C-alpha positions in Angstrom: 5.6 -20.5 -32.3 5.2 -24.0 -31.1 5.6 -25.8 -27.8 7.1 -29.2 -27.6 4.9 -31.7 -25.8 5.6 -34.9 -23.9 3.7 -38.1 -23.6 3.9 -37.9 -19.8 3.8 -34.3 -18.7 6.4 -33.5 -16.1 5.0 -32.5 -12.7 6.2 -29.0 -11.7 5.7 -26.5 -8.9 3.1 -23.7 -9.3 5.9 -21.0 -9.8 7.7 -23.2 -12.3 4.6 -23.2 -14.5 4.1 -19.5 -14.0 7.8 -18.7 -14.9 7.8 -21.2 -17.8 8.6 -19.7 -21.2 7.6 -21.1 -24.7 9.9 -22.2 -27.5 10.3 -21.2 -31.2 9.9 -24.0 -33.7 13.7 -24.5 -33.8 13.8 -25.1 -30.1 15.1 -21.6 -29.1 13.6 -20.5 -25.8 11.7 -17.2 -25.8 13.2 -14.7 -23.2 9.9 -14.2 -21.5 6.3 -15.3 -21.7 3.6 -12.6 -22.2 1.2 -12.1 -19.4 -2.1 -13.8 -19.8 -5.4 -11.9 -19.8 -6.2 -13.3 -16.4 -2.9 -12.2 -14.9 -3.6 -8.6 -16.2 -7.1 -8.8 -14.8 -5.8 -9.8 -11.4 -3.2 -7.0 -11.5 -5.9 -4.4 -12.4 -8.3 -5.4 -9.7 -5.5 -5.4 -7.1 -4.6 -1.8 -7.9 -8.0 -0.8 -6.7 -7.3 -1.3 -3.0 -4.2 0.8 -3.1 -6.0 3.5 -5.1 -8.9 3.7 -2.6 -6.4 3.8 0.3 -4.7 6.8 -1.2 -8.0 8.4 -2.1 -9.6 8.0 1.4 -6.6 8.8 3.6 -5.3 11.8 1.7 -8.8 13.1 0.9 -9.3 13.1 4.6 -6.7 15.9 4.8 -9.0 18.1 2.7 -12.2 17.0 4.4 -11.0 17.4 8.0 -11.5 21.2 8.2 -15.1 20.8 7.0 -15.8 17.9 9.4 -14.4 20.0 12.2 -16.8 22.8 11.4 -19.9 20.6 10.8 -19.5 18.6 14.0 -17.7 21.2 16.1 -14.7 19.0 16.7 -12.0 19.7 19.3 -8.4 19.3 18.4 -8.4 15.8 20.0 -11.5 14.8 18.1 -10.0 16.1 14.8 -7.0 13.9 15.5 -9.3 11.0 16.2 -11.0 11.4 12.8 -7.7 11.6 11.0 -6.4 8.5 12.8 -9.6 6.4 12.5 -8.9 4.9 9.0 -5.3 4.3 9.9 -6.2 2.5 13.1 -8.6 0.4 11.0 -5.8 -0.5 8.7 -3.6 -1.4 11.7 -6.3 -3.9 12.9 -7.4 -5.1 9.5 -3.9 -5.9 8.1 -3.3 -8.6 10.7 -6.8 -9.6 12.0 -8.3 -9.9 8.5 -5.3 -10.1 6.3 -4.0 -13.2 8.2 -7.3 -14.9 7.3 -6.0 -15.2 3.7 -3.7 -18.0 5.1 -6.7 -19.9 6.4 -9.6 -19.1 4.0 -7.7 -18.4 0.8 -6.5 -15.3 -1.0 -9.6 -14.9 -3.3 -12.2 -15.0 -0.5 -10.6 -12.3 1.5 -9.9 -10.3 -1.6 -13.6 -10.1 -2.2 -14.8 -9.7 1.4 -12.5 -6.7 2.1 -14.0 -4.7 -0.8 -17.6 -5.6 0.2 -16.8 -4.2 3.7 -15.3 -1.1 2.2 -18.3 -0.4 0.0 -20.7 -0.9 2.9 -19.1 1.6 5.2 -18.4 4.1 2.4 -22.1 4.3 1.8 -22.8 4.7 5.6 -20.1 7.4 5.8 -22.0 9.4 3.2 -25.1 9.5 5.5 -23.3 9.7 8.9 -25.2 11.9 11.3 -22.7 12.5 14.1 -19.0 12.4 15.1 -19.2 8.9 16.7 -20.6 7.4 13.5 -18.0 9.3 11.5 -15.2 7.6 13.4 -16.9 4.1 13.2 -17.2 4.4 9.4 -13.7 5.7 8.8 -12.3 2.9 11.1 -14.3 0.2 9.3 -13.2 1.4 5.9 -9.7 1.2 7.3 -10.3 -2.4 8.3 -11.1 -3.3 4.7 -8.1 -1.4 3.4 -5.8 -3.0 6.0 -6.9 -6.5 4.8 -5.9 -5.4 1.3 -2.3 -4.8 2.3 -1.3 -8.5 2.4 -4.0 -9.9 0.2 -3.5 -7.7 -2.8 0.2 -8.2 -2.7 -0.2 -12.0 -2.5 -2.9 -12.1 -5.2 -0.4 -10.4 -7.6 2.9 -11.9 -6.5 1.6 -15.5 -6.4 0.2 -15.2 -9.9 3.0 -13.6 -12.0 6.5 -14.6 -13.1 9.3 -14.0 -10.7 11.2 -11.7 -13.0 8.3 -9.3 -13.3 7.1 -9.5 -9.7 8.9 -6.3 -8.4 7.7 -4.0 -11.1 4.1 -5.3 -11.3 3.6 -5.3 -7.5 5.0 -1.8 -7.3 3.1 -0.5 -10.2 -0.1 -1.7 -8.5 1.1 -0.1 -5.2 1.7 3.1 -7.2 -2.0 3.6 -7.4 -1.9 4.7 -3.8 -0.2 7.8 -5.2 -2.8 8.1 -7.9 -5.4 7.8 -5.3 -3.7 10.5 -3.2 -3.6 12.9 -6.2 -7.2 12.1 -7.2 -8.3 12.5 -3.6 -6.9 16.0 -3.2 -8.1 17.0 -6.7 -11.6 15.7 -6.2 -11.7 17.5 -2.8 -10.8 20.7 -4.6 -13.2 20.3 -7.5 -16.2 19.5 -5.2 -15.4 22.5 -3.1 -15.2 24.6 -6.2 -18.6 23.3 -7.6 -20.4 23.1 -4.2 -18.7 25.4 -1.6 -20.7 24.1 1.4 -19.7 22.6 4.7 -21.4 19.3 3.8 -19.3 18.9 0.6 -17.0 16.4 2.3 -19.7 13.8 2.0 -19.7 14.0 -1.8 -15.9 13.7 -1.7 -16.3 10.2 -0.3 -19.4 9.5 -2.3 -17.5 9.7 -5.6 -15.8 6.4 -4.7 -19.0 4.3 -4.2 -19.7 3.2 -7.8 -16.1 2.4 -8.7 -15.8 0.3 -5.6 -19.0 -1.7 -6.5 -17.5 -2.5 -9.9 -14.3 -3.7 -8.3 -16.3 -6.1 -6.0 -18.0 -7.6 -9.1 -14.7 -8.0 -10.9 -13.0 -9.8 -8.1 -15.5 -12.7 -8.2 -14.0 -13.6 -11.6 -10.4 -14.4 -10.7 -8.9 -17.8 -9.7 -7.6 -18.5 -6.2 -3.8 -18.8 -5.6 -2.3 -22.1 -6.7 0.5 -21.6 -4.1 -2.0 -21.4 -1.3 -4.0 -24.4 -2.6 -0.9 -26.6 -2.8 0.1 -25.5 0.7 -3.4 -26.7 1.8 -2.9 -30.0 -0.1 -5.8 -29.3 -2.6 -3.7 -30.3 -5.6 -6.5 -31.0 -8.1 -8.2 -27.7 -7.4 -4.8 -26.0 -7.7 -4.3 -27.5 -11.1 -7.7 -26.1 -12.3 -7.0 -22.7 -10.9 -3.5 -22.5 -12.4 -4.9 -23.6 -15.7 -7.4 -20.8 -15.6 -4.7 -18.4 -14.6 -2.4 -19.4 -17.6 -5.1 -19.7 -20.3 -3.6 -18.4 -23.5 -4.2 -18.6 -27.3 -2.4 -20.6 -28.5 -2.4 -22.5 -25.2 0.8 -23.2 -23.3 1.4 -25.1 -21.2 -1.2 -27.5 -22.5 -1.5 -29.6 -19.4 -1.0 -28.6 -15.7 0.4 -31.3 -13.4 1.5 -29.9 -10.1 3.9 -31.3 -7.5 2.4 -32.0 -4.1 3.7 -30.4 -0.9 5.3 -33.6 0.2 7.8 -33.2 -2.7 8.5 -29.6 -1.9 10.5 -29.6 1.4 10.0 -25.9 2.2 6.2 -26.3 1.8 6.2 -29.5 3.8 8.0 -27.8 6.7 5.6 -24.9 6.4 2.5 -27.1 6.6 3.9 -28.8 9.8 5.2 -26.0 11.9 5.1 -22.6 10.2 1.4 -21.8 10.2 1.3 -19.8 13.4 2.3 -16.3 14.4 5.0 -17.8 16.7 6.9 -18.9 13.6 7.4 -15.2 12.6 9.7 -14.8 15.6 11.8 -18.0 15.2 15.1 -18.6 13.5 15.7 -16.9 10.2 12.1 -15.8 9.9 12.6 -13.5 12.8 15.1 -11.5 10.7 12.5 -11.2 8.0 9.9 -10.0 10.5 12.2 -7.3 11.8 13.1 -6.1 8.3 9.5 -6.1 7.2 8.2 -4.3 10.3 10.5 -1.8 11.9 11.6 0.2 8.8 7.9 0.3 7.7 6.9 1.7 11.1 9.5 4.5 10.8 8.5 5.2 7.2 4.8 5.6 8.1 5.6 8.2 10.7 6.7 10.5 7.9 4.4 9.4 5.2 1.1 9.8 7.0 2.3 12.7 9.2 3.3 14.7 6.2 0.7 13.2 3.8 -2.5 13.8 5.9 -1.5 17.1 7.3 0.2 18.7 4.3 -2.8 21.0 3.7 -2.7 22.0 7.4 1.0 22.6 7.4 0.9 24.6 4.2 -2.1 26.7 5.5 -0.2 27.4 8.7 3.1 28.2 7.2 1.8 30.3 4.3 -0.5 32.3 6.5 -3.9 30.6 5.9 -4.5 29.0 9.3 -8.1 27.8 9.4 -8.3 28.5 13.1 -8.5 32.2 12.2 -11.1 32.1 9.5 -13.8 34.7 9.8 -16.6 32.7 8.2 -17.5 29.6 6.2 -16.5 31.2 2.9 -13.0 31.9 4.4 -12.7 28.3 5.6 -13.6 26.8 2.2 -11.3 29.3 0.4 -8.3 28.4 2.6 -9.1 24.7 2.4 -9.1 25.0 -1.4 -5.8 26.8 -1.5 -4.2 24.2 0.8 -5.7 21.4 -1.4 -4.1 22.9 -4.5 -0.7 23.0 -2.8 -1.0 19.4 -1.5 -2.1 18.2 -5.0 1.0 19.9 -6.5 3.2 18.0 -4.1 1.4 14.7 -4.6 2.5 14.7 -8.2 6.0 13.8 -7.0 4.5 10.7 -5.4 3.7 9.4 -8.9 7.1 10.3 -10.2 8.8 8.5 -7.4 6.8 5.3 -7.8 7.5 5.3 -11.5 11.2 5.3 -10.7 10.7 2.5 -8.2 8.9 0.3 -10.8 11.8 0.6 -13.2 14.6 0.2 -10.6 13.3 -2.3 -8.1 14.4 -5.4 -10.1 17.6 -3.8 -11.3 19.0 -1.9 -8.4 17.4 -4.1 -5.7 14.9 -3.5 -2.9 17.5 -2.8 -0.1 19.5 -0.2 -1.9 16.5 1.7 -3.0 15.0 1.6 0.5 18.2 2.9 2.2 18.7 5.6 -0.4 15.1 6.6 -0.2 15.2 6.9 3.6 18.3 9.2 3.4 16.6 11.3 0.7 13.5 11.7 2.8 15.6 12.9 5.7 17.3 15.5 3.5 13.9 16.7 2.1 12.4 17.1 5.6 15.6 18.9 6.8 15.2 21.4 3.9 11.5 22.0 4.8 12.5 22.6 8.5 15.3 25.0 7.6 12.9 26.9 5.3 11.2 28.1 8.5 14.2 30.2 9.3 13.4 32.2 6.2 9.7 32.4 6.9 7.9 35.2 5.0 10.5 35.3 2.1 10.3 33.9 -1.4 13.4 31.8 -0.7 11.8 30.3 2.3 8.7 29.3 0.4 10.7 27.8 -2.4 12.9 25.8 0.0 9.7 24.6 1.8 8.2 23.3 -1.4 11.5 21.9 -2.6 11.9 20.0 0.6 8.4 18.5 0.5 8.8 17.6 -3.1 12.1 15.8 -2.5 10.5 14.0 0.5 7.5 12.8 -1.7 9.8 11.7 -4.5 12.4 9.8 -2.4 9.7 8.3 -0.2 7.9 6.7 -3.1 11.1 5.8 -4.9 12.4 4.1 -1.7 10.7 3.2 1.6 7.1 3.8 0.9 7.2 1.4 -2.1 10.0 -1.0 -0.9 8.6 -1.7 2.6 5.3 -2.9 1.0 7.1 -5.0 -1.6 9.6 -6.6 0.8 6.9 -7.4 3.4 5.0 -9.5 0.9 8.1 -11.4 -0.3 10.3 -12.4 2.7 7.9 -14.9 4.3 7.1 -18.5 3.4 3.8 -19.2 1.7 2.1 -20.8 4.8 2.6 -17.6 6.9 2.9 -15.0 4.1 -0.4 -13.5 5.0 0.4 -13.4 8.7 3.8 -12.0 8.2 2.8 -9.3 5.7 -0.3 -8.5 7.8 1.7 -8.2 11.0 4.3 -5.9 9.3 1.5 -3.7 7.9 -0.2 -3.5 11.3 3.0 -2.6 13.1 3.7 0.1 10.5 0.2 1.5 11.1 1.0 1.9 14.8 3.3 4.7 13.6 0.7 6.0 11.2 -2.1 6.1 13.8 0.2 7.7 16.4 1.3 10.4 14.2 -2.2 11.0 12.7 -3.7 11.3 16.2 -0.9 13.3 17.8 0.2 15.4 14.9 -2.3 18.3 15.5 -1.3 18.3 19.2 2.5 18.1 18.5 2.2 20.7 15.8 0.7 23.1 18.4 3.0 22.2 21.3 6.4 21.7 19.6 6.0 23.7 16.4 6.5 22.8 12.8 10.2 23.0 12.7 10.9 20.7 15.7 8.4 18.2 14.4 10.1 18.1 11.0 13.5 17.6 12.6 12.1 14.6 14.6 11.0 13.1 11.3 14.5 13.6 9.9 15.8 11.4 12.7 13.2 8.6 12.1 14.1 8.6 8.4 17.8 8.1 9.1 17.0 5.4 11.7 15.0 3.6 9.0 17.9 3.6 6.6 20.2 2.1 9.3 17.8 -0.7 10.3 17.2 -1.6 6.7 20.9 -2.1 6.1 21.5 -4.1 9.3 18.7 -6.6 8.7 18.8 -6.6 4.9 17.4 -9.5 2.9 17.4 -8.9 -0.9 14.4 -10.5 -2.6 14.8 -9.1 -6.2 14.0 -12.0 -8.6 13.8 -14.6 -5.9 11.4 -17.5 -6.5 8.7 -17.3 -3.8 8.8 -21.0 -3.3 12.4 -20.7 -2.2 11.7 -18.1 0.4 12.6 -19.5 3.9 15.2 -21.9 2.6 18.9 -21.4 3.4 
C-alpha cells in the first residue's frame, strides 16, 4: 500500500485528516483506514470513566443496607447517601465538564480521575455519615466531568463513520461496571460477611483508577479544540501524534486555521457562552439533548439503584424485618444476585446499540427504546397483581429484563451519544455538560425520593409513573429530533 504525496501538502481540517483513507498502488481508495494505536489507547482510557460510574452507582445499591446498619441511617439519610454521587454528577457535568472548553479536553480528562481516586481512598476510611455523603458526592463530581470530556476525547479523535459505535462501546462499560459492581458486592459479602464489607467493595476500584490516571497523561489533546483556540502549530503536532502509523499516512499534517472554517469562526466570536445554547438552532439541540435524558434517568437510576431493594421487598426479603446481621447480609446477597442477573441485559442492550446506531440512526433507536422501557415497566407493575405466584415472579423479571435491554439499546445509550454530537466545537463541553447535569436532576430526585415514594405510593404506582415518563421521552425525542449518524462534527451547527 502506498500513499501519493504532493510537493505542497494541501491544508485540511482536523476531521478531514482523521477521516482520510489511504490508496492502493493503482490509486484505488481503501474503504476505511485502520485505527491508530493512539486512537485505540484514547478509546480504552475513556471507557474507564463509564465503568467506574456503573461500578460506584450500582454497587451503592448493594452497599446501602450495610451503610444503613453501620451508621444507623434514617430513610431520608439513606436516600441522601444514594443520591449523593448522582448530585455530584449533576454539578460536575456542567461545572467541571464545561472547563474542557476553556482548559482543554486532556487536562480535564486527567484532573477528573485524580479527583475520583482521592475521594475513593477517603471513602474507604470514612468515619461517619457526613463524611460518607461528602466522599460519594465528590466522586460524583469527577464522574460528572467525565460525561462530556470522555465523549469529546473519543469523538474528536476518531473517523466520523466509526464515531457512533466507538462512543457507544465505551459508554457500554457503564453496564460492565454495573454488572461488576453487583458481582463484587456479592463476592465480598460471601468472603467477608460483615457490616463493614461495603468499604472493601469501593476499595477494589482504587488500584485500577490509579492506573487510568497514569495512562491519561500519555494522550494528545484534541486538535479540534486547539484549532478553535487558534493554536494551529500545536494542533498539527497533536494530530500528528494521534495519527502516527507504520507505514505513516498522512506524512505531513497541515491544518486549516479557524478563519477559513466559517462555523469555527462564528463559534470563536459568539458561541462560547452558555447563552448560545438557548439561541437559534442551538436551542433545539439543547432541548433534544436535555429533556429526554432527564426522563430517561428517572427510570434508569430509580430502577438501577433500587433493584435490590425492590426485589427484596417484592420477593419477601425486606431488610426492614431482618432479625440480625446475618439475616441482613443474607438478604442483601440474594437481592444482589437478582440484580446482577438483570444487569446482564444492560450489556446485551448496549451491544445492540453499538451495531445499530450508525445503521438505524440515533433518533429511531431512542424512540423505540423509550417505548420498550414503558412496556417493560408496565409488565413489572402488572406482575404485582399476581404477587406470590410463579407467573407473577416470571412477569416481574421479564419486565425488568425488557426494561434493561431496551433502555441500553435506546435512550440510555442514545441520549449520551446525541448530547456529545449536536453542539458546535466551541460549546460542545458546555452543551454536553448542561445536558448531563439536567438529566441528573432527574437521577438525584428519584434516588433521594425513591425510598419515600416506595413506602408512600407503593411499588405498582411508582412503576406506572415511570411508564408515563418513558412514553413522554419518546414523544419529545421525535418532536425535537436531530439525526447525527455519520455527520462530520465540524459541520454541526451549520444549516
